[in-house]
N, C-alpha and C positions, 0 to 999 in steps of 0.2 A: 769628164776628164778623169782618168784613172790615176790613182796614186802610185808612184814608182815603188817597187819592192826594195827594201834595203839589201845591199850586197851581203854575201855570206860572210866576208872577212874584210876588215880594215887593218892594214899593216901599219903600225906606228913606226915612224922613221927618225924621230928625234926625242931628246930628253924632255923638252918643254911639253910636248904632247903627252908623253908618259906621265910626267909630274902632274899635269892637269887632271889626269884620271885618278890621282890619289885623293881627290876631294869627294867625299860621300854624296854631296848634293849633286855634283856633276854626273857621277855614276848613276844615281837615281834618275836624273833627267834623261840620260841616254836610254836607260831601261824603260822608262815610262813612254818615251817617244818611239818605241818600236811600233806603236800605233800612233798615227799622225794626230797631233793635238796642238792647240794654241797655248801660249804661256798662261792665260787665265784658266784654262781647263786643267793644266798640270798643277798649277798653284792650288786650285780647289782640291784636287785629288791628294796633294801632299799636305794640305792643311796649313799652308803658309801664304803670306801676302805675295802677290805676283811681283811686286817691286824687289823682293829678295832674290828673284830668279833672273832678272834681265841681264845682269852682269855675267852670270854663268852661261846663259843662252848665247850671249854675244861671243864669249870665248870659245864655246863649243862650235859655233857656226864658223868663226874665223879659222879654226883648226880643221874644219871639214868633217868633224865628228857627227854633226847634225846638219840638216839642210832644210831650206824652205821648200815645201811641196805644194803650197797653195795659200789661198786667203779665204776668209769667211767673215761675214758680218755677224757681229754679236752686239745686240742692241744698236747703238748709233756708231759703233766703232768697227773698222775693218782690222782684223787681226791676221797675222801671219800664222800659218800652220806649219809646224816643224815635224821632221821625222829623223830618226837615227840613220846614219849613213850605212850602217852594217849591223848584222846580228851578233857578230863576234869581233872583238878588238884584241890584237896581240902585237907585241914588238916584232919587227921584221928580223930575219936572220942577219942581214947586214948590220942593222942597228945593234943587235946583241953582240956581234963581233967587235963593235967599236967601243962599247962601254965595259966596265968591269962587271963581273958576275954579281958582286955585292950591290952595286948601284942598280942594276936591272932587277934583281930579285927583290931588293928593298922596295922599289917603286911598285912592282907588281903585287907583292904580298901585302904591303901596306894598303894599297887601293882595295884589294879584294876583302881583306879583313875589316877595314874601316866601314865600307858600305854594308857588309854582312852584319857587323855589330849594331849599326844604326837600325837596319831592317829587322833583325831579330828582336831588338829591344822594343821597337814599335809594335811588332806582331804580338809579343807577350803582353804588352800594356793594353792592347786592343782585344785581348782574349782569343786571338786567332791561332796561337801556337801554344803548345804545352808538352811536357815530358812525361805525363802520367801514363805509365806502362799498362795500368789496369783499364784505361779508357779505350774501348774498342774503336773510337773515332780518332785516336791519336794521329797527329799530323806532323810531328816533329821528331827528327832523329839527329843526334849529334854524337859523334864518336871519334876516337883516335885509336888506331891499331897499328902495331908494328909486327909484320910477318916476314918470314924468310922465304924468298922466291928466287928461282933461277932467272937469269936474264930473259929467257924465252917466256916463262910464265908471267914475268913482270910486263913484258910487251903485250902479251895476251890479255892481261888484266886491263891495261890502259885501253887497248882496242875495244874490249867488251864494254867498258864504262862509256867510252865515246859513242859506241853504237846504241847503248841503252839511252843515253841522253838524247841522241838524234831521234830515236823512236818516239820519245815523249815530247820532243820539241814542237811538233806540228799537231798535237792532240787538239781536236776541235770539239770541245765539250759544250759549245754554244753558250747560252746564258748562264749555265751553272758553273762554268770554268772559273777557277780562282788562280791567281798568279802564284807559282811555287818556285822558290829560289833553290838552286843547287850550288854549293861550293865544294868542288871536288879537287883535292890535292893528292896526287900520288907521286912519290919520288923515292929514290934510294936514300934511306935514312943515314944520317951521319953517326947514329948511335950504333956502337959495336955490341954484338950479342954477348951476354955474359956467359 
């Protein structure tokens, strides 16, 4: 039996689902479940007791953000195997038109920054990430830049970044592959140029 492939996109249609994704544990579960796994396997990978995850798993499954794709025996227990419903999650256009921009942006940005903060902290603590510019094996970059672009160049930048991420999305480096997180935010700044 082959495992179904996650959809490319899951469109969020309601505030409850969007708020659910503001929790770093749930975001991490969705990310880890891009590859099918049981709660026990995910708990071991996260270094937490599996009992801490059951509530989150149930909520994600009820919302349709993850799904059961099989079962497997582990010792004397049969466990469900879960997988993320999609590779990307974003609010639908209809939903964004129904809520205030402040509500939508707060939920999206809070979610992205919360999970990124937890992930970066863990990566630094484990020695996986570092900012040493003199290290030829440097693997971390964090920057904020404000540049002036014409509307056409801004659209071009966004298109190029999306194409770049898609190009690396399906990189098959085999056993040597390591998960690499990208948090990309490009937007017309509210800051006026001095």
